[in-house]
N, C-alpha and C positions, 0 to 999 in steps of 0.2 A: 359277296360273302361265298365262304365254302360251306359245303354240307357237313354240320356238326352232329349228324345222328350218332356218330361213333363216341362221342362224349356223352350222349344221353342214354345209350344202352345200358341195361341191367345186366352186367357180366357177372359171372359166377367165379371165374378162375384169373381174372386179370384185373388190373386198375388202369385206367386210362385218364391222360391229360394232356393238356397243350400249354407249351411254355411260351410266353410272349418273349419275342425277339427284337422289340423297338420297331424300327422303320423297315427292317428286314422280314422275310418269310419266319414263320414260327416253327418250332420243334415239337412233334408228336411224340408222346413218351408212354410206352407200355410197360407195365410191371408184372411179372408173374406173381400169381398171389395163391399159391397153395402151399402155405409154411408148413402145416402138419405134415405134408409129403415131400418136404424139401423141394417142391415146385415140380415134382415129377409129371411128365408131360402126357396126360392123358388125351384122348380124342377130342373130348369138349374143349379142353384148354387149347390145343393146337387150331381148333376150329375158330375160336374167338381171336387168337393170335392173327390167324391169316386174315380173317375178315377185317380186323382192325387195321392191320397193315395196309390193306387194299383201300380202306376209307380214307385213311391218311394220304395213300398215293393219289387219290383222286381229288384230295382238298387243295385248291389253288392257294391256300394261305400256309401250307406246311411246306417247307424246304427239306427236311431231314427228319428222320425218326430214330429213337434211341430204344432198345428193348434190354430190359434188366430184369432181376430177381429181386433178391434181398441180400443182405450182407453175408448170411450163412450158406446160402446156395442161389446160383443162377439157376440151374435145373439138375438135378442129381440124376437123370435119365429119364427113359420111357417108364410108363407105369405098367410093371411087371404084371400086376394082378389082373390086367386086361387081356393078356396074352398067355399066361401060364398054362392054361388048358386048351388053347386053341389048337385046331389043325392047321395042315398046310393049305387046305382048300378054304377054310374060314378065313386065314390070313390073306389068302388071294383075293377072295370076293370082297373082304372088307376094305381092301386097298388104302389102307390109311396113309401110306406116303404120298399119295396123289396130292393130297392138300398141301405137301411140302413143296411140290414142284411149282406152286403158284408163288411161293416167296421169290423164287428166281426171276419171276416176271415183274417185281416191284421194280419202277423205274427209278424212284428216288432213293438216296443212300440210306443204308440202315445200320447204325452203330450198335454193337452188343457191349453193354456194362456188366462185366463179370466179376463177381465176387465169390469165394467159397466153391461149392462143387459145380463144375460143368462136365458132366459125366456121360457117356453113351449119347442119348438123343439130345442131351443138354449141350454136349460137346458139338454135336452135328447141327444144333440150331444156332449156337454161336458161330459156327463156320458158313451158316447160310447168311449170315449178316455180311455187310461189306468191310467192317472194320471192327476190331476188337480192342476195347479197352479193359485192362485187368487190374484187379486189386493185387497187391503182393501175396494175399492169402489164397488167391484163386488155385484151384486144382483141376487139370484138364485130364480127359482120358477116355478111353474106349474100352470099357471092361466087358463088352457083350461076350468074348471068348470064355469068361469065366461061368458063363450061363448056358454054353453049349451052342451059342449062336455066333453071328458076326453083325458089324453095324449095317443097318438096312436103310436108313435116311440119307445116305451119300458119304457116310464116314471114310469107306475105303477109296472112294474117289477123291473128294475135296481134299482130304488130309494129303493123299500122295501128291496131288498137284500143287499143293501149297508147301509142303515141307520135305517132298522128295520120298523116293522109294524106301530108302535104307531107315530113315525115321519113322516114317508110316508104318513099316514092318514092326519096329521096335513098339510102338505105341499100341498097334492093334493086336499084334501076336501076344505080348506080354500081359496085356490087361492092367497095367501099372497105372497109376496116377502120376502126372507131371506138373511141375511147378509153373507158375506164370512165366518166370525167367526162362526156364527151359523152353517154354513154347515161343517166347519172344526171340530167344537165340535161334530157333529152328524156322521162325519166319511166320507162325501163326498170329501172333499177338501184335498189334499196333503198338502198344505202349503199357508198360507196367507202372503204376503209381500206388502211393500210400492207401492203405485201406479206407481212410477217412474220406479220400477225394474221389475215388473212384468214378463215382456217378456224376459228380461236378464236373470232372474232366471231360466224360463223355458227352454231357450236355453242352459244355463249353465248344467243343469240337463240332457238335452238331449245328450251334448257333453260327460257329463261322462258316460252315459249309453252306449253311440257309443263306447267308448274305451274299453268296455269290450268285452269278447269272443261272436260273434254273435250268434252261434247256442245255446249255453246256455242261452243267453238272451231270445231267441225266445222260447225254450223250458220251460223256468221259467214262462214266460208269459202265455203260453198254459196251465201249470199246474194250476196257479193261477185262470184263467178263468173257468177252468175245475171244480173248487171247488165250483163255484157258482150254478152249475147245477147237482150236483152228491152228493152221500152218502159220508161219509167220508171214508168208506171202499173201495168204486170204485175210490175216489179221491187218497187216499194212493197208490192204485195199479198202477193208472194212473202216479204218480210222480215217483214211483220206477223204472217203466219202463223207462220212459224218464231218470232217473238217470243213469240206467245202460246203456242206449244208447249212453250217451255223453262219456263212456269209449271207444268208438270207433272212437272219434274225435281226430284229430291232435291236437286240441287246449288243450284238456284235457291233453295230454302228455306234451305239451309245458308249460301249467300252473302249473303242479306239478313238472316238472323239474326246472321251472324257481324259483318256491318257494323253494325248496332244494338248489339250486345254489345262493340263495338270489339275484335276478336280476329280472328286469322288464321283465315280459311275452311279446312276440311278437304274436299276433292272427293271424290267416290265414282265419278264418271262415269256416274251413274243419275239 
């Protein structure tokens, strides 16, 4: 049995649950829960999100995670009240973005289910996830420029690597909001769906991913992320080594045997 401490903790800013997936690994669900502030990302909320993602990552019964807000807002940005009067040195010493770096180290896939506003830090949090399922009414943007600052949780980097220099310049320098379709066309959003089913769609995708061999899923994610910060040569070398490594897994033997025998594979995560 996995460690279920993440389901028992008394969180103030998030709701945590586990979705049963039959005979496959389950799905961990995290809901941002500051509706009165449109799920603005204060330090306490981000601490709870990161710690819960890490707990799900350690849980052997979880195969994939979904991070969502509510119909009105995924997250409308950082909590400006926390930083409005801060000095440069205070921000440096607080180092609030160090916690965000831990999201990049999550091994299992994380899906953002976005409805309503995903602005500023909210857009950056969605981009920190591996896939984004968006409601047709979702609004993405990096409006920090309107406050006299710039994105600080990876917006200038992840957005540029995902949608290219020209579009990233438009998003960040204009400070405007962009529709889910515009962001899907640009390559940021995985899929745009009806507002009534955006969360269900994300959960179904998470269930599908959770039904696949866990080690292969994690190494595939690792290779894809590696491609964002490496040359094609080093990326290919990294992919090849992970490919060879999987030939030492029981799941590889089971998967190929099941294919030859024309039956459904039974994964062990070993």
